[in-house]
MIPAZA-362426 format. One line per 3 residues: number of its first residue (from 1); their letters; for each residue x, y, z of C-alpha. Coordinates in Angstrom, 1 decimal, always signed. Example, Ala and Ser with C-alpha at 12.3 -4.5 7.8 and 13.67 -1.06 7.14 Angstrom:
! MIPAZA-362426
1> as> +12.3:-4.5:+7.8 ~ +13.7:-1.1:+7.1
! end
This chain:
! MIPAZA-362426
1> mrr> -7.0:-3.1:-29.8 ~ -5.2:-6.4:-30.0 ~ -6.3:-7.4:-26.5
4> nti> -10.0:-7.2:-27.5 ~ -9.3:-9.3:-30.5 ~ -7.6:-11.9:-28.4
7> igi> -10.3:-11.9:-25.8 ~ -12.9:-12.4:-28.6 ~ -10.9:-15.4:-29.9
10> lca> -10.6:-16.9:-26.4 ~ -14.4:-16.6:-25.9 ~ -15.1:-18.3:-29.3
13> lav> -12.8:-21.1:-28.4 ~ -14.5:-21.5:-25.1 ~ -17.8:-22.2:-26.8
16> vli> -16.1:-24.9:-29.0 ~ -14.5:-26.5:-26.0 ~ -17.7:-27.3:-24.2
19> aip> -17.8:+2.9:-16.7 ~ -16.9:+6.6:-16.0 ~ -14.3:+7.1:-13.2
22> lvp> -15.4:+9.0:-10.1 ~ -12.8:+11.7:-9.3 ~ -12.9:+13.0:-5.7
25> sfy> -13.2:+16.7:-4.9 ~ -9.6:+16.8:-3.8 ~ -8.3:+15.3:-7.0
28> rsv> -9.9:+17.0:-10.0 ~ -8.2:+16.6:-13.3 ~ -8.7:+18.4:-16.6
31> qre> -9.4:+16.3:-19.7 ~ -5.9:+15.3:-20.9 ~ -4.5:+15.8:-24.3
34> pya> -3.7:+12.8:-26.5 ~ -1.2:+10.7:-24.6 ~ +2.4:+11.6:-24.6
37> spa> +4.5:+9.2:-22.4 ~ +6.5:+10.9:-19.6 ~ +9.2:+8.3:-20.4
40> ret> +9.5:+9.5:-24.0 ~ +9.5:+13.3:-23.3 ~ +12.5:+15.2:-22.3
43> pps> +13.2:+14.1:-18.8 ~ +12.3:+16.7:-16.2 ~ +15.1:+18.5:-14.4
46> pkq> +15.7:+17.6:-10.7 ~ +14.0:+20.9:-9.8 ~ +10.9:+20.1:-11.9
49> eas> +10.6:+16.6:-10.6 ~ +11.0:+17.8:-7.0 ~ +8.3:+20.4:-7.7
52> ykl> +5.8:+17.8:-9.0 ~ +6.5:+15.5:-6.1 ~ +6.0:+18.4:-3.6
55> qtv> +2.7:+19.1:-5.2 ~ +1.7:+15.4:-4.8 ~ +2.7:+15.6:-1.1
58> erd> +0.6:+18.7:-0.6 ~ -2.3:+17.1:-2.4 ~ -2.1:+14.1:-0.1
61> maa> -2.0:+16.4:+2.9 ~ -5.1:+18.2:+1.7 ~ -6.9:+15.0:+1.0
64> ter> -6.0:+13.5:+4.4 ~ -7.3:+16.7:+6.1 ~ -10.6:+16.2:+4.4
67> lsr> -10.7:+12.5:+5.3 ~ -10.0:+13.4:+8.9 ~ -12.6:+16.1:+9.1
70> aqv> -15.2:+13.9:+7.4 ~ -14.7:+11.2:+10.0 ~ -15.0:+13.6:+12.9
73> vrd> -18.1:+15.2:+11.5 ~ -19.7:+11.7:+11.1 ~ -18.8:+10.6:+14.6
76> vrn> -20.0:+13.8:+16.2 ~ -23.3:+13.5:+14.4 ~ -23.7:+9.9:+15.3
79> flg> -23.1:+10.8:+19.0 ~ -25.7:+13.5:+18.9 ~ -28.1:+11.2:+17.0
82> dsa> -28.0:+8.7:+19.9 ~ -30.2:+10.2:+22.6 ~ -28.9:+7.8:+25.3
85> krs> -25.3:+8.7:+24.6 ~ -25.8:+12.4:+24.5 ~ -27.6:+12.5:+27.8
88> slq> -24.9:+10.5:+29.5 ~ -22.0:+12.3:+31.1 ~ -20.0:+9.1:+31.1
91> sfq> -20.6:+8.6:+27.3 ~ -19.6:+12.3:+26.7 ~ -16.3:+11.8:+28.5
94> tll> -15.8:+8.4:+26.8 ~ -16.0:+10.2:+23.5 ~ -12.5:+11.6:+24.0
97> gth> -11.1:+8.3:+25.1 ~ -12.3:+6.6:+22.0 ~ -11.3:+9.5:+19.7
100> pei> -7.8:+10.5:+20.7 ~ -7.8:+13.2:+17.9 ~ -10.5:+15.1:+19.9
103> lya> -8.5:+17.2:+22.4 ~ -11.4:+19.1:+24.0 ~ -15.2:+19.1:+23.8
106> eqs> -18.1:+21.1:+25.2 ~ -21.6:+19.7:+25.4 ~ -24.8:+21.7:+26.1
109> ngr> -28.2:+20.5:+27.1 ~ -29.7:+24.0:+26.7 ~ -29.2:+25.0:+30.3
112> hwe> -25.5:+24.5:+31.0 ~ -22.2:+23.3:+29.4 ~ -20.3:+20.2:+30.3
115> kag> -16.6:+20.1:+29.3 ~ -14.1:+17.3:+28.8 ~ -10.4:+17.4:+27.9
118> kip> -8.0:+20.2:+28.4 ~ -6.5:+22.8:+26.0 ~ -2.8:+23.8:+26.6
121> sel> -2.7:+27.5:+27.5 ~ -0.6:+28.5:+24.5 ~ -2.9:+26.6:+22.1
124> art> -6.0:+28.1:+23.9 ~ -5.1:+31.6:+22.7 ~ -5.1:+30.3:+19.1
127> aep> -8.2:+28.1:+19.4 ~ -10.4:+30.4:+21.4 ~ -11.6:+32.6:+18.5
130> hla> -12.8:+29.5:+16.7 ~ -14.5:+28.1:+19.8 ~ -16.2:+31.4:+20.4
133> kar> -17.5:+31.5:+16.8 ~ -18.8:+27.9:+17.2 ~ -20.8:+28.9:+20.3
136> qtl> -22.2:+31.9:+18.5 ~ -23.3:+29.9:+15.5 ~ -25.0:+27.3:+17.8
139> kks> -27.1:+30.1:+19.2 ~ -28.4:+30.7:+15.6 ~ -29.2:+26.9:+15.3
142> esy> -26.3:+26.6:+12.8 ~ -23.4:+24.2:+12.7 ~ -19.8:+25.4:+12.3
145> ssp> -16.6:+24.0:+10.8 ~ -13.6:+26.2:+11.2 ~ -10.7:+26.4:+8.7
148> tft> -7.7:+24.4:+9.7 ~ -5.3:+26.4:+11.8 ~ -1.8:+25.6:+13.0
151> hkg> +0.1:+26.0:+16.3 ~ +3.7:+25.0:+16.7 ~ +3.6:+23.1:+13.4
154> ksy> +0.5:+21.1:+14.3 ~ -2.9:+21.4:+12.6 ~ -6.3:+21.8:+14.3
157> fvf> -9.9:+22.6:+13.6 ~ -13.1:+23.2:+15.5 ~ -16.5:+21.7:+14.7
160> sqh> -19.9:+22.2:+16.3 ~ -23.3:+20.5:+15.7 ~ -26.8:+20.4:+17.0
163> apd> -28.6:+17.2:+17.9 ~ -31.0:+16.4:+15.0 ~ -34.1:+16.2:+17.1
166> rae> -33.3:+18.7:+19.9 ~ -31.7:+22.0:+18.8 ~ -30.8:+23.0:+22.4
169> qsl> -28.5:+20.0:+22.7 ~ -25.2:+20.5:+20.9 ~ -21.5:+19.6:+20.9
172> ivl> -18.3:+21.5:+20.1 ~ -15.0:+19.7:+19.6 ~ -11.4:+20.8:+19.1
175> vts> -9.7:+18.3:+16.9 ~ -6.0:+17.8:+16.2 ~ -5.0:+16.8:+12.7
178> evi> -1.6:+15.5:+13.5 ~ -2.2:+12.9:+10.9 ~ -1.6:+15.6:+8.3
181> qav> +1.9:+16.2:+9.5 ~ +2.5:+12.5:+9.7 ~ +1.5:+12.2:+6.1
184> erh> +3.8:+15.1:+5.2 ~ +6.8:+13.4:+6.9 ~ +5.9:+10.0:+5.5
187> qrr> +5.5:+11.3:+1.9 ~ +8.5:+13.5:+1.8 ~ +10.6:+10.4:+2.6
190> nmr> +8.7:+8.0:+0.3 ~ +8.6:+10.4:-2.6 ~ +12.4:+10.7:-2.1
193> lvp> +12.2:+14.5:-1.5 ~ +14.8:+13.9:+1.2 ~ +17.7:+11.4:+1.2
196> ypp> +16.4:+8.1:+2.4 ~ +17.8:+6.3:+4.2 ~ +20.1:+8.9:+5.7
199> egr> +23.7:+7.8:+5.4 ~ +25.1:+6.9:+8.8 ~ +22.0:+5.0:+9.8
202> yri> +22.2:+1.2:+9.9 ~ +26.0:+1.6:+9.2 ~ +24.9:+2.1:+5.6
205> esv> +26.9:+2.7:+2.4 ~ +25.3:+3.9:-0.9 ~ +26.6:+2.5:-4.2
208> vpg> +25.7:+2.8:-7.9 ~ +23.5:-0.2:-8.7 ~ +25.3:-3.1:-10.4
211> sna> +28.7:-2.0:-9.2 ~ +30.7:-1.3:-6.1 ~ +31.2:+2.4:-7.0
214> ett> +30.4:+4.4:-3.9 ~ +28.0:+7.4:-4.3 ~ +26.7:+10.0:-1.9
217> vrt> +22.9:+10.5:-1.5 ~ +22.6:+14.3:-0.8 ~ +19.2:+14.9:-2.2
220> ged> +16.0:+12.9:-2.8 ~ +16.9:+12.9:-6.6 ~ +20.0:+10.9:-5.8
223> ngn> +17.9:+8.0:-4.6 ~ +17.1:+7.0:-8.2 ~ +20.7:+6.0:-8.9
226> ash> +21.6:+4.4:-5.6 ~ +21.4:+1.2:-3.7 ~ +22.1:+0.8:+0.0
229> yav> +23.8:-1.9:+2.1 ~ +25.2:-2.4:+5.6 ~ +28.9:-1.7:+5.5
232> dei> +29.9:-4.3:+8.1 ~ +27.7:-7.2:+6.9 ~ +27.8:-9.8:+4.2
235> vvk> +25.4:-12.5:+2.9 ~ +26.9:-15.8:+2.0 ~ +25.2:-18.9:+0.6
238> frs> +27.4:-21.9:+1.1 ~ +27.1:-25.2:-0.7 ~ +26.4:-27.0:+2.6
241> plt> +25.5:-25.7:+6.1 ~ +28.5:-24.7:+8.2 ~ +29.6:-26.9:+11.1
244> erq> +30.0:-25.5:+14.6 ~ +33.7:-25.8:+14.2 ~ +33.7:-23.7:+11.0
247> llq> +31.6:-21.0:+12.7 ~ +33.9:-20.8:+15.7 ~ +36.9:-20.4:+13.3
250> lrk> +35.1:-17.6:+11.4 ~ +34.3:-15.8:+14.6 ~ +37.9:-16.0:+15.6
253> dlh> +39.5:-15.0:+12.3 ~ +37.1:-12.3:+11.3 ~ +35.5:-11.1:+14.6
256> ltv> +32.2:-12.3:+13.1 ~ +28.8:-12.7:+14.6 ~ +26.0:-14.6:+12.8
259> vry> +23.2:-12.1:+12.5 ~ +20.8:-14.6:+11.1 ~ +20.7:-17.6:+8.9
262> tgk> +18.3:-19.8:+7.0 ~ +19.3:-23.1:+5.5 ~ +22.7:-22.6:+3.8
265> tyv> +22.5:-18.8:+3.7 ~ +24.1:-16.8:+6.5 ~ +24.2:-13.1:+7.3
268> frs> +27.5:-12.2:+9.1 ~ +28.5:-9.0:+10.8 ~ +32.1:-8.1:+11.6
271> kkh> +33.5:-5.7:+14.2 ~ +36.7:-5.4:+12.2 ~ +36.2:-5.9:+8.5
274> dtk> +34.0:-4.1:+5.9 ~ +31.8:-5.6:+3.2 ~ +34.5:-5.5:+0.6
277> alk> +37.1:-7.3:+2.7 ~ +34.5:-9.9:+3.8 ~ +33.4:-10.5:+0.2
280> kyf> +37.0:-11.2:-0.8 ~ +37.6:-13.5:+2.1 ~ +34.6:-15.7:+1.4
283> hdk> +35.4:-15.8:-2.3 ~ +39.0:-16.9:-1.6 ~ +38.5:-19.3:+1.3
286> fdp> +35.2:-20.9:+0.3 ~ +33.4:-21.9:-2.9 ~ +30.0:-20.3:-2.1
289> efv> +27.0:-20.3:-4.3 ~ +27.0:-16.6:-3.9 ~ +28.3:-13.8:-1.7
292> eph> +26.8:-10.3:-1.7 ~ +26.3:-7.2:+0.4 ~ +23.4:-7.1:+2.8
295> yly> +21.1:-4.7:+0.9 ~ +18.4:-2.5:+2.4 ~ +14.9:-2.3:+1.0
298> ltn> +12.7:+0.7:+1.4 ~ +9.0:+1.5:+1.2 ~ +7.7:+2.7:-2.2
301> dwg> +4.9:+5.0:-1.4 ~ +5.1:+8.5:-2.2 ~ -17.2:-5.9:+12.3
304> stp> -17.9:-9.1:+11.1 ~ -19.1:-10.2:+7.7 ~ -19.7:-13.9:+6.8
307> ngv> -16.6:-15.4:+5.3 ~ -16.6:-16.8:+1.8 ~ -17.6:-15.9:-1.7
310> sdg> -20.9:-14.0:-2.2 ~ -23.5:-16.4:-3.5 ~ -25.6:-13.6:-5.0
313> ssn> -28.5:-14.2:-2.5 ~ -28.2:-10.9:-0.6 ~ -27.0:-7.3:-0.9
316> qpp> -27.1:-7.6:-4.7 ~ -27.9:-4.6:-6.9 ~ -30.5:-4.7:-9.6
319> ega> -29.5:-6.5:-12.8 ~ -26.8:-4.5:-14.6 ~ -26.2:-2.1:-11.7
322> siv> -22.9:-1.6:-10.0 ~ -22.3:-2.4:-6.3 ~ -21.7:+0.8:-4.5
325> pnd> -20.8:+0.3:-0.8 ~ -22.0:+2.5:+2.0 ~ -18.6:+3.2:+3.5
328> tly> -18.6:+6.8:+4.6 ~ -15.6:+8.0:+2.6 ~ -16.2:+5.8:-0.5
331> sey> -18.3:+7.8:-2.8 ~ -16.6:+11.2:-2.4 ~ -13.0:+10.2:-2.1
334> qwn> -12.2:+6.7:-3.5 ~ -11.8:+7.4:-7.2 ~ -9.5:+4.5:-7.5
337> lpe> -11.9:+1.6:-7.3 ~ -14.5:+2.7:-9.8 ~ -11.6:+3.7:-12.1
340> iat> -10.6:+0.0:-12.5 ~ -14.2:-1.4:-12.7 ~ -14.2:-2.8:-9.2
343> eng> -17.9:-2.3:-8.6 ~ -18.9:-4.4:-11.6 ~ -16.2:-6.9:-10.7
346> wki> -17.8:-7.5:-7.3 ~ -20.8:-9.0:-9.0 ~ -18.5:-11.9:-10.1
349> skg> -16.2:-12.2:-7.0 ~ -15.9:-10.5:-3.7 ~ -13.0:-12.6:-2.5
352> sad> -12.8:-15.4:+0.0 ~ -11.4:-15.9:+3.5 ~ -9.6:-18.9:+2.1
355> vvv> -7.4:-16.7:+0.0 ~ -4.8:-15.0:+2.2 ~ -2.7:-12.0:+1.0
358> avl> +0.6:-11.5:+2.9 ~ +1.5:-7.8:+3.2 ~ +5.3:-7.6:+3.6
361> dtg> +5.7:-4.2:+5.1 ~ +5.9:-2.2:+8.3 ~ +3.2:-4.2:+10.0
364> vqa> -0.6:-3.5:+10.4 ~ -2.7:-1.9:+13.1 ~ -4.6:-5.0:+14.2
367> dhp> -7.4:-3.2:+16.0 ~ -8.2:-0.6:+13.4 ~ -12.0:-0.4:+13.2
370> dlk> -11.9:-1.0:+9.4 ~ -9.5:-4.0:+9.6 ~ -11.0:-5.9:+12.6
373> grl> -11.6:-9.5:+11.6 ~ -9.7:-9.1:+8.4 ~ -6.3:-10.3:+9.7
376> vqg> -4.8:-13.8:+10.2 ~ -1.8:-14.6:+12.2 ~ +1.3:-12.8:+11.1
379> vni> +4.9:-12.4:+12.2 ~ +7.4:-9.7:+13.1 ~ +10.7:-10.6:+11.3
382> vdp> +12.4:-7.4:+12.6 ~ +11.6:-8.3:+16.2 ~ +10.3:-11.8:+16.6
385> ssp> +9.4:-11.1:+20.3 ~ +6.8:-8.5:+19.3 ~ +3.6:-8.7:+17.3
388> ped> +3.6:-7.3:+13.7 ~ +2.1:-3.9:+14.7 ~ +2.6:-0.9:+12.4
391> dvg> +4.9:+1.8:+13.8 ~ +5.1:+3.7:+10.5 ~ +1.7:+3.8:+8.8
394> hgt> +2.7:+2.3:+5.5 ~ +1.7:-1.3:+6.1 ~ -1.7:-0.3:+7.5
397> hva> -2.4:+1.8:+4.5 ~ -1.5:-1.0:+2.1 ~ -3.6:-3.5:+4.0
400> gii> -6.6:-1.2:+3.8 ~ -6.4:-0.9:+0.1 ~ -6.7:-4.7:-0.2
403> aae> -9.1:-5.6:+2.6 ~ -10.6:-2.7:+4.6 ~ -14.1:-3.8:+5.6
406> vdn> -16.6:-3.1:+2.9 ~ -20.2:-1.9:+3.3 ~ -19.9:-1.4:+7.0
409> neg> -20.8:+2.3:+7.1 ~ -17.2:+3.0:+8.3 ~ -14.3:+4.8:+6.6
412> vag> -13.1:+3.3:+3.3 ~ -13.8:+0.2:+1.3 ~ -11.1:-2.3:+0.4
415> mtw> -11.0:-4.0:-3.0 ~ -12.1:-7.3:-1.5 ~ -14.9:-8.1:+0.9
418> ftk> -13.7:-11.3:+2.4 ~ -10.0:-11.8:+1.6 ~ -7.7:-12.1:+4.7
421> imp> -4.5:-10.1:+5.3 ~ -1.4:-11.8:+6.8 ~ +0.8:-9.0:+8.3
424> vkv> +4.5:-9.8:+7.9 ~ +6.6:-7.0:+9.4 ~ +9.9:-6.9:+7.5
427> lds> +10.5:-3.1:+7.7 ~ +11.3:-1.3:+10.9 ~ +10.2:+2.0:+12.4
430> sga> +12.2:+3.9:+9.7 ~ +10.4:+2.1:+6.9 ~ +13.6:+0.1:+5.9
433> gst> +14.5:-3.5:+6.1 ~ +17.3:-5.8:+5.1 ~ +17.6:-8.5:+2.4
436> ysv> +17.3:-11.1:+5.2 ~ +14.1:-9.7:+6.7 ~ +12.4:-9.5:+3.3
439> aeg> +13.6:-12.9:+2.1 ~ +12.7:-14.5:+5.5 ~ +9.3:-12.8:+5.3
442> iiw> +8.6:-14.3:+1.9 ~ +9.5:-17.8:+3.0 ~ +7.5:-17.5:+6.2
445> atd> +4.4:-16.2:+4.4 ~ +4.7:-19.0:+1.8 ~ +5.0:-21.7:+4.5
448> hga> +2.0:-20.3:+6.4 ~ -0.5:-20.4:+3.6 ~ -0.3:-17.1:+1.7
451> kvi> -1.7:-17.3:-1.8 ~ -0.6:-13.8:-2.8 ~ +2.3:-11.7:-1.5
454> nms> +2.4:-7.9:-1.8 ~ +5.7:-6.1:-1.6 ~ +5.5:-2.3:-1.6
457> lgn> +9.2:-2.0:-1.1 ~ +12.4:-2.1:-3.2 ~ +16.0:-1.4:-4.0
460> yae> +18.0:-1.1:-7.2 ~ +20.4:-3.9:-6.5 ~ +19.9:-7.6:-7.4
463> aef> +20.3:-9.9:-4.5 ~ +20.5:-13.6:-5.0 ~ +19.4:-14.3:-1.5
466> lhd> +16.2:-12.4:-2.1 ~ +15.8:-14.0:-5.5 ~ +16.1:-17.5:-4.0
469> alk> +13.3:-16.7:-1.6 ~ +11.1:-15.4:-4.5 ~ +11.7:-18.6:-6.4
472> yay> +10.9:-20.6:-3.3 ~ +7.5:-18.9:-3.2 ~ +6.8:-19.0:-6.9
475> erg> +7.6:-22.7:-7.1 ~ +5.0:-23.2:-4.4 ~ +2.2:-21.4:-6.3
478> vvl> +2.3:-18.0:-4.7 ~ +1.4:-14.9:-6.8 ~ +4.1:-12.3:-6.2
481> vaa> +3.4:-8.6:-6.7 ~ +5.8:-5.6:-6.1 ~ +5.9:-1.8:-6.5
484> sgn> +8.3:-0.5:-9.2 ~ +9.5:+2.6:-7.2 ~ +9.0:+6.4:-7.0
487> dnt> +12.1:+7.8:-8.7 ~ +10.8:+8.4:-12.2 ~ +13.5:+6.2:-13.6
490> drp> +13.7:+3.3:-16.0 ~ +16.4:+1.6:-13.8 ~ +15.0:-1.8:-12.8
493> gyp> +14.0:-2.0:-9.2 ~ +14.0:-5.2:-7.2 ~ +12.1:-7.4:-6.3
496> aay> +9.7:-6.0:-8.9 ~ +12.1:-6.7:-11.9 ~ +12.5:-10.4:-11.1
499> pev> +10.7:-12.6:-13.6 ~ +8.7:-14.4:-10.9 ~ +7.1:-11.0:-9.8
502> iav> +4.3:-8.8:-11.3 ~ +5.9:-5.3:-11.5 ~ +3.5:-2.5:-11.0
505> sat> +3.7:+1.2:-12.1 ~ +1.3:+3.9:-10.8 ~ -1.4:+5.9:-12.6
508> dad> -3.2:+9.2:-11.9 ~ -6.9:+9.6:-12.1 ~ -6.6:+10.7:-15.7
511> esr> -5.0:+7.4:-16.6 ~ -1.6:+8.9:-17.3 ~ +1.5:+7.4:-15.7
514> aey> +2.1:+9.2:-12.4 ~ +5.2:+11.4:-12.9 ~ +6.9:+9.9:-9.8
517> sny> +6.4:+6.3:-11.0 ~ +9.3:+4.2:-12.2 ~ +8.9:+2.7:-15.7
520> gdy> +10.7:+0.3:-18.0 ~ +10.5:-2.9:-20.0 ~ +10.0:-4.9:-16.9
523> idv> +6.7:-3.3:-15.9 ~ +3.8:-5.8:-16.2 ~ +0.7:-3.7:-15.3
526> aap> -0.3:-0.4:-13.9 ~ -2.8:+0.6:-11.2 ~ -4.1:+3.7:-9.4
529> gts> -1.4:+5.2:-7.1 ~ -2.1:+8.9:-6.5 ~ -4.0:+10.2:-3.5
532> ips> -5.4:+6.9:-2.5 ~ -7.5:+6.9:+0.7 ~ -7.0:+4.0:+3.1
535> typ> -6.6:+3.0:+6.7 ~ -3.9:+4.6:+8.8 ~ -2.6:+4.0:+12.4
538> gsr> -4.4:+5.6:+15.3 ~ -7.7:+4.2:+13.8 ~ -7.5:+7.1:+11.3
541> yaa> -7.5:+7.4:+7.5 ~ -5.0:+9.1:+5.2 ~ -4.5:+9.6:+1.5
544> lsg> -1.0:+8.6:+0.2 ~ +0.6:+8.4:-3.2 ~ +3.1:+6.1:-4.7
547> tsm> +3.7:+2.8:-6.5 ~ +3.3:+1.3:-2.9 ~ -0.4:+2.2:-3.2
550> asp> -0.7:+0.8:-6.8 ~ +0.8:-2.6:-6.0 ~ -1.9:-3.7:-3.4
553> hva> -4.6:-3.0:-6.0 ~ -2.9:-5.7:-8.2 ~ -2.4:-8.0:-5.2
556> ala> -6.1:-7.6:-4.3 ~ -7.2:-8.4:-7.9 ~ -5.0:-11.5:-7.8
559> slv> -6.8:-12.7:-4.7 ~ -10.2:-12.1:-6.4 ~ -9.1:-14.0:-9.5
562> rta> -7.9:-16.9:-7.2 ~ -11.4:-16.9:-5.6 ~ -13.2:-16.8:-9.0
565> nas> -11.2:-19.7:-10.3 ~ -9.2:-21.7:-7.7 ~ -7.8:-24.1:-10.4
568> ltn> -5.6:-21.4:-11.9 ~ -1.8:-21.7:-11.3 ~ +0.1:-18.6:-10.2
571> aev> +1.6:-18.3:-13.6 ~ -1.9:-18.4:-15.2 ~ -3.2:-15.8:-12.7
574> mel> -0.3:-13.5:-13.5 ~ -0.8:-13.9:-17.3 ~ -4.5:-13.3:-16.9
577> lrr> -3.8:-10.0:-15.1 ~ -1.5:-8.9:-18.0 ~ -3.8:-10.0:-20.8
580> tak> -7.0:-8.5:-19.4 ~ -5.5:-5.1:-18.5 ~ -6.9:-2.0:-20.2
583> dlg> -4.4:-0.9:-22.8 ~ -3.1:+2.7:-22.1 ~ -0.4:+4.8:-23.8
586> qsg> +1.2:+3.3:-26.9 ~ -0.7:+0.3:-28.4 ~ +0.3:-2.9:-26.8
589> kdn> +2.9:-3.4:-24.1 ~ +4.9:-0.3:-23.3 ~ +7.4:+0.9:-20.7
592> dfg> +4.9:+3.1:-18.8 ~ +2.0:+0.8:-18.2 ~ +3.3:-2.7:-19.2
595> ygq> +0.2:-4.4:-20.7 ~ -2.1:-1.6:-19.3 ~ -4.0:-0.6:-16.2
598> idv> -5.7:-3.6:-14.4 ~ -9.4:-4.1:-15.2 ~ -11.2:-5.9:-12.4
601> qta> -14.4:-6.7:-14.3 ~ -12.6:-8.1:-17.4 ~ -10.1:-10.1:-15.3
604> lqt> -12.9:-11.7:-13.3 ~ -15.1:-12.3:-16.3 ~ -12.2:-14.1:-18.0
607> anv> -11.3:-16.1:-14.9 ~ -15.0:-17.1:-14.5 ~ -15.2:-18.2:-18.2
610> snn> -12.1:-20.2:-17.9 ~ -13.4:-21.7:-14.7 ~ -16.6:-22.8:-16.5
613> slq> -14.3:-24.3:-19.2 ~ -12.4:-26.3:-16.4 ~ -9.1:-24.6:-17.0
616> lfp> -7.4:-21.6:-18.5 ~ -6.0:-22.1:-22.0 ~ -2.4:-23.1:-21.9
619> lqv> +0.1:-20.3:-22.3 ~ +1.4:-21.6:-25.6 ~ -2.1:-21.4:-27.1
622> rkq> -2.4:-17.8:-25.9 ~ +0.9:-17.0:-27.5 ~ -0.5:-18.4:-30.8
625> ler> -3.6:-16.3:-30.4 ~ -1.3:-13.2:-30.0 ~ +0.4:-14.1:-33.3
628> lgg> -3.0:-14.5:-35.0 ~ -4.0:-11.1:-33.5 ~ -0.8:-9.4:-34.8
631> g> +1.0:-9.4:-31.4
! end
């Protein structure tokens, strides 16, 4: 394809100037037919689209159940494999304290049983047959893993295991899989299977993007043609900051309060007037740079290791071999990283603690065992008096895709080994945030050293306040990455569609565009987005789907590129990601994949070559090469 021709020319000029994807058991795909773009086919009916999205949610729930079960099985076996722990009553009781998902446990030393935890009486009637079967199988020196069963809408399972060196010592646990229900609620909302946000919350009004025409969001399908804003708020950027006297007069005339402000931009709330009246007032009485509604942005998801770049002196595979980490869920479940050639890319760059990726989201669980030591100081824009802890799950999942600890025999592997995460909480407990919170988060992250910013959030309305913040970050060298959205529409979503931002669509394991993923001529690249395993609050793991999951893959790659070649500007990094992507779909750039699915190995090889050549070729030279290659 043209990209290969261009890469060949680039390599030749450089001289003058000086793998099969692993598909997890829960996500098997048949070999696909020759590509037919979902964007070009007859659009699915709302019923068909809802059916596909529901299947995606069910697949995520099934994957999460397997992740949860795999972790419990591993932890029980580790406990039984430690003779000191299994012989200590205190350690046995502590097991429940450190594993809140274990409601009840029985331990036998061959003579008598010790019990810990308590089963509610109503649940006991449902659980007892499985506990009884576990005891029976232990007598036969066999382990037991029950099917998942439900009680009052919650999921549970029973697991039993012998100690590896003493068959008479055994452990039975009753485990709650509430994370499955959490994933269902999360994904029904983020796949837009339900109206989100519900009208009436946040004093919200829904409008057709690009107009003031009101619309009603009755179903999840309606989200694809709606933007949301606070009905009693307005955002105004004046040509100079207001004086105290002007503010007092505004409070008197309009019953206003200043919600927040930064520089010359103010967010006002009125007890008496709606957005339409406020907009007219400020247009008539002032000459502002802009005045616009205060839009709402929503999520778009359907141990210590030495810091720094690997020097190749340790933990390196044989020549030509990929790096396969020992994280317990990696080989079986993480199809996404081998799919984009991450393992081979790690031989070139594993990231650096000096490159910080800001995750503008719902916050991050700071003490998650797979994220310990991976976070730098963050901020809670929603509630500045509180730390940026995650009360939804979305931000923790996004952070894990980028930077979950790698090769620590725990959970999942992130795309980077040493990159740091800056948690910036701009979305509240409902997964929604305002224009101000997102814009302020961008500015804060930029001022505090972020080299890359990931935004797995969006709206369908352009907001000049947000665009100003993006330009502020871009002009200071930050690489900006955003999810395109999950409404299967070509309507541009923001911030992804702004020119300063890399816009990301989502792919399935068969390299087709995920049917929920937005598309359009603003898409830059694609990345895996379906049933992606990652960290989840409660020190757990979950599989989620959405362009929210695709975007952090691209942000992580940007951080690896910035490590491989620190001399590249943000514009050059963004261009490199586009030009080294694996062309999918129609030849060349298309509306489904942009320039293609990111390729970690090719991107890092190109960055490394350009580093050896002192600098990346100027963009105008690259454009000339495109013309020579027929682009």
